[in-house]
N, C-alpha and C positions, 0 to 999 in steps of 0.2 A: 619501527617498521624497518626490516633487512633493506639496506641499500638507499636508504634515504639519508642525507648528510644531516648534521645538526644545525648547520648554518641554512638550510634550506626557507626559501622563501615563498613556498608555492600557498596557493590559494586550497587548502583542504576541507574537504567535509569527512564527518565523524558520523559512523553509523552503526550505532552499540544495539547489542541485544544477544539472547540466547540462542537466535537461530536456530529453532528446534522444530520443524527443519528451514533451512534457507529456502526459497521460494521466488518465483519471478517479480513477484511484487517489491521484495527487497531491491530486485536488479532495477526494476521499474523507474522508482524512487531515486536512485542512483544516478541513472542515465538522466532524470530529470532536472536532478539537482548539477549535473556536469553543465547542462546545458542553461538553465534556469537563472543559476547562480554565478556563472561563469568560474566554476573551479579547476583546478590542475588535475584533483585526485579526488575519490572519495576512499576513505578507508573502514573497510565491514571489521569492526571491533568484536570477535565471538567471547562472551562471555563464560567463563568456566563455568558460572552459578548466579543466576541472576536471585538477587538477596528477597524479592519478594515473590519468587516463585517456589513451589515445593520441587524435590528433586526428582519426585515419582514421574516415569516417564520422560524423565530428559535422556537424551541421547548421548553418549560418551562424548568428550569436548573434539577428539582426532575426528570422530564420525562427522559431528557438525560441519570441523572446518572443511574436510575434506568435500562434502556437499555444496557447501558454499562455492568452492573454488569451481566444482562442476556447475554448477547455476552460471557462475561469471563466465566461466570458461578463460579463454586467453585475452579479455580486455584489457589493453595497456594502460590504463587510468584506474582502475578498482584494484585495490591490495585487500588480502583477506590474511588476518592474522589474529591470534588471542594476546596481544599486550599486556595483558590485566596480570598474567604470572610471571612475567619478569617485572612488571613495575610492583608489583605487591600487591596493589589495589582492587577492592572489592565493588565500592559503592560509583556512582557516575562522575559524582562531583571528585574525587580523587583521581581517578583517572584522567580528566580535562585538566586538572591542576599538573598534574605529571607529565601527560605530553607538552603542556605550555612549557615545563621547566626543559625538557627533552630537545622541545624544538621552539626557542624563543622568538626565532624570527617568521615564523609559519604564520598563516591566518586561518585559524580553523573555526569551522561550524558545525553546529551539532545539528544533524537530520533525524527528523522525525515524522513518523505518520499522525497524522491530527487525532486518530484516535487514542494515542498515550497522551496527549495534552489532560485530559482530566484526571490520568494518576500522576502527574507530577507533584501532587501536592503529598502524596505516600511514598516520595522519594527523599532519602536521608539528606538535608541539606540544598533544598530545590530553588529556595532565593539565591543561595549562593550560587547556585549552576547558572541560574539566570543573569547573574553578574559578573560571570567568568567567562562566557565563552558566547557569540550570538546562534540564535537559533532559528532553522528552517522547520516549519510543519508543512507537510503535503496534505492535501485534500485525500481522504480514505472514504470509501463506501459507506453511508448510513453515518456516520461519526461528525464530517467536518462541521455541520451547520452547529450542534448542539455544543459541539468541542470547544468554539470559541467563546461560548456562556460559561465556560467552567472557571474555577476560580484562580488557577496560573495565569490564563490568559487575560482575567479581569485585573489581577494585581500588578500585572505589565502591561496593562492597554496602555497606555502613554508610550509606552519604547516599541509599540509596534510600527514597522512602516510598511508603506504599500508594495502590491505586489509587482508593480511597475517599477519598482527601483530595487529588485531583488538581488541585480548585481553587485549592490552595493553593500550588501550586507555582510560579506567576510571582509572588509574593510571598517566597516563599524565596531565601536567601542561598546563594548555590553554595558550594560544592558541592552539587548535589539533582538528584535525577533520578526518574522514575517510568516503571515499563512500564503501558502500559493495553491489556488483552485488549478491544479495541473489535472491533465487527463487520467481517468480514475482506472486502477488495476484492481480486479476483485480476487485476487488471490490472497489468503489468509492460512497463517500456520496452525492455528487453532482448529481450523477446518480442514486442513490436511491429516493434523493428529486426530480428529474426531473420526476418521475413515482409514487411517490406518491401521492395520492388526498390529495389537499389542502384543509384545514380548515378555514371559516370565521365566524363571529360573529352574532349570529341573536341576535334577542330582548330579553332582562332581560338577556343576559351572556348565553343563550343555544346555541349551536354549531353545525352546518350541514354541510353534507361535499358535496362538487361541484358535478357536473356533472360527473360520471364514466369516467374516463380516456381512457378505452377500446374505447367510443364513440367518442374520439378525437383523437383517431390513436396513443395513448401515454399506451398503454399497457405496461405491463412488459412482457421481452422475454417469450413466452409458452415451458416452460421446460418438458412438459410432451411430447413434440413433440419426434418420435422416432429419436436417435441420428444418428442412420447409416443412414437414410434417409436426415436429418440437414447436416451431416458430407458431404455425395453426394453432396449435393446441392451448398456447400461452396466449394468444388474442382471444380465443374463445372463453378462457378464463376472466381476462382482465373485461372483457364485455359484459358477461354475467356478473361481475360485481361492480359493475357503473364505474368503471374507472374512466377518466376524463383525460381528454387530448393525448389520445396513444400515438406515438412517433415510434416508426421502425428505422434503423439503422445499418444499414448493409456494410459490416466490416469485411465482408471477404476480399483478401489480398490487401487489406491496411492492416490488421491487427492478428496476432497468433493464437488471442484467447478466445476469440469466441468469433462465430459468423454472423450472428445478428445482436445488437444491443437494442433494447426496446425500453422505452420510456414512459411512463403514466404519472398520473396525478388521483389522488386520493383528496378528499376535501376536508379531512380530518386527520389527525393521529389515529384514531380509531380504526378509520376507514381503510388508511395505508396498511396497518397491520394485519386487518382482518382479509383487506386482498392479497397481500403477501402469504398469509398461512393458507385461505384456500389454493393458492397458485401450486404452495410445494405439496400440498394433501393431493391434488390433482393429479404431480408430476410422479409422486409414489404410487397412486393407484394405477397408473398406467406403464409401471414399471422402470420409471428411471431411477429409483432407489433414493438414497438419501440426498438431499438438496441444501447447498450451504447455504443460510438466512441470515445476513448482517443490518446491526441497526435497528430491530424492536424494539430498544430500550426506549429510544429516543421516540420513534415514531413517526419523525420528521423527514427522514429518507431511509428507505430499507432495498436493499439489494437481494435479489434471487438470483443464484448462479445454475441454471439450468444446463450447464455444459456450454453447447454450442449456442444458445441463446443467452445472455446477461440481461436480466429485467432490472430497471431502477425505477421504485415507486418513490413519489415523491408527494409534500404537502404542496401548494402553489407558492409559498413565498418563497422554501427553497429550491425548489425548482426554477424559479424566476433568477434567483442568487447565482446557481451555477452553472446555469444555460448549457447544459451538456449538448443539446443538439448545436447550440451556435458554434460550440468549441470543435466538434467533429466536422460542420458544414465549412467552417474557417480551413480547417487544415488539408480538407478537401480540395478546397479552392486554392490553397498555394500550391499543391501539388499539381495542378492541372496546366501543362505546358501552354506557354502563352501563343496565342496565335500569332503567326506571321502577316502581316500585310503584305499585299504584293505591289512592288510600286509601280506607278502610271508612267507608261512611256511616253516621253513628250513628243506631240506630233512631228512630223517629219518638217 
């Protein structure tokens, strides 16, 4: 990384990926890592080409790096670069080893979303990666609960440290990893690509955009819709599908990604998925366009991003485990100014 001395002893989080495109979810994980792990910096390692992904639809590296820097802005503790070009590496394990050789005194932690944990077994040398660097996995909508039961976390289950001790992770000797049930962010690069106009090559290198996505029913959620009306539609849909324990959390002034968060319960995986499908269909029928839905694979926790209203639908056990209502209530309580008690005057 430019400007980083070779003898640095900083605690550094490494967030690697294609960043195709970078989005607020990446920034959210970085800020959570700085706070929860006590890091000095987070480095975004923009990969020239992910070995597990096809090159089709991949924006040029320079474009992805530029967008990442735009998302981060001028944050003094987040650095963005594509070091694999200089290191001559392609796989995560090789990149981590090269960075450790370049900065032998730094204390690195690999940062990832929990949705990536099930994919670890497809990575080249994934066991060696666990043994080379501490790993922090952050909660992701629809994936966190089932991800912990996937092969890689189970293989290293005895090396997992409690989230309450997460600040110790950068100082731990690998293998060591931690699952962090932080506040959730619903942004997804896959969902962004799904609604972004594709580009195809025309003669002589010119580019043109395909037919507008709104004409094909894949428009972005209309976030200009009245949030109150949207919330009422969501609640009607949940009521019609017999969703239980519906809770609405007002996010206005607390979060930039939505005005309301709705949390509901389905009694089974099938009901959870059905509630999400019906809600998505009703949003489409009422003119809200394409609505990203995540987590249907497992059915334990499904997220429906309706724009100004984000809906989390859980089975009872995962809902109790993550306790999103309590998380937001605690944040709100912590933000409240403490009352100042007036001192009683002593009698003359």
